[in-house]
C-alpha positions, 0 to 999 in steps of 0.5 A, spaced: 512 524 531 514 518 535 513 511 533 509 510 539 504 515 537 503 513 530 502 506 533 496 509 537 494 513 531 494 507 526 490 503 532 485 509 533 483 509 526 482 502 525 488 498 523 489 491 526 497 491 526 503 496 525 510 496 525 516 500 524 519 500 516 526 502 514 525 504 507 533 501 506 529 494 507 525 495 501 527 491 494 523 493 488 523 486 484 522 486 477 519 479 478 513 482 481 512 487 476 512 481 471 506 478 475 502 485 474 504 484 467 500 478 467 493 482 469 489 478 473 486 484 476 484 488 469 488 494 472 495 493 468 496 499 462 489 501 465 491 506 470 496 511 473 497 507 479 499 501 476 505 498 471 507 502 466 503 508 468 506 508 475 513 509 473 519 505 472 522 501 478 529 506 477 524 511 477 520 508 484 527 507 487 529 514 487 523 516 490 523 511 495 530 512 497 528 519 499 525 517 505 529 514 511 522 512 515 516 510 515 510 505 517 507 498 515 499 498 517 495 492 516 488 490 516 486 483 518 479 481 517 476 474 518 473 469 513 470 463 513 474 459 508 478 461 501 472 462 498 469 468 502 469 473 497 465 477 501 469 477 507 475 479 503 472 484 499 469 488 506 476 487 509 479 490 503 474 496 504 475 497 511 483 497 509 482 502 504 478 507 508 483 506 515 489 508 509 485 514 506 484 517 513 491 515 516 494 519 509 489 525 510 492 525 518 500 524 516 499 528 511 498 534 515 504 532 519 509 530 514 507 534 507 511 529 504 509 522 506 508 517 501 502 513 501 503 506 498 497 501 498 494 495 497 490 494 490 490 499 485 488 506 486 480 507 486 480 515 487 476 516 480 471 511 477 475 511 470 481 513 470 484 518 465 490 513 463 494 514 458 491 520 454 490 525 460 494 526 466 491 524 472 486 528 475 489 527 483 496 526 483 496 528 490 491 523 492 493 518 487 496 511 491 500 506 488 500 499 490 506 496 494 506 490 488 506 495 482 512 498 485 515 491 485 514 490 493 514 483 495 509 485 501 511 478 505 518 480 504 517 487 506 513 484 512 518 479 514 524 484 514 520 489 518 518 484 523 511 484 521 506 478 521 503 476 514 499 470 515 494 469 521 491 463 519 487 460 514 481 463 516 484 470 515 486 475 510 491 481 511 491 487 507 498 491 508 500 498 506 505 502 508 506 510 509 514 513 508 515 519 512 520 524 511 
């Protein structure tokens, strides 16, 4: 599928921005993983899609290194101010809906597509980590940050905006395609 077709598809699904992604620009950073250890989201060491359950940086780097192309996708939402959590959560919810719909479509075209999302996986109400294997490994979504990606840097290196002004919030995800 040509990039222009992917761009149209992403727009039709509901994303506000899309850019080609060169997997060679992705650098996984220990510093980003250390931010996860601070556990501000409450998911560290609690699910298969977050550290340490999502794998080591070396394992993730090998997996990402298998791909030669991809796309970055964003959903940008409007917020009244930095305390407008309702609008932030609404934008995140829309982004995850767009993301899962796009992933479903892309898997039909690229069976080995790797989806890396924004925020922790939400496929199950209660994750089986660490006592049992993931119930739905084919649907499990690691976040860009859990993989050690500094999202701002990935966006910049692939010519996609990241900050759209004080009254906006952007959620960014990517798909690696074979």
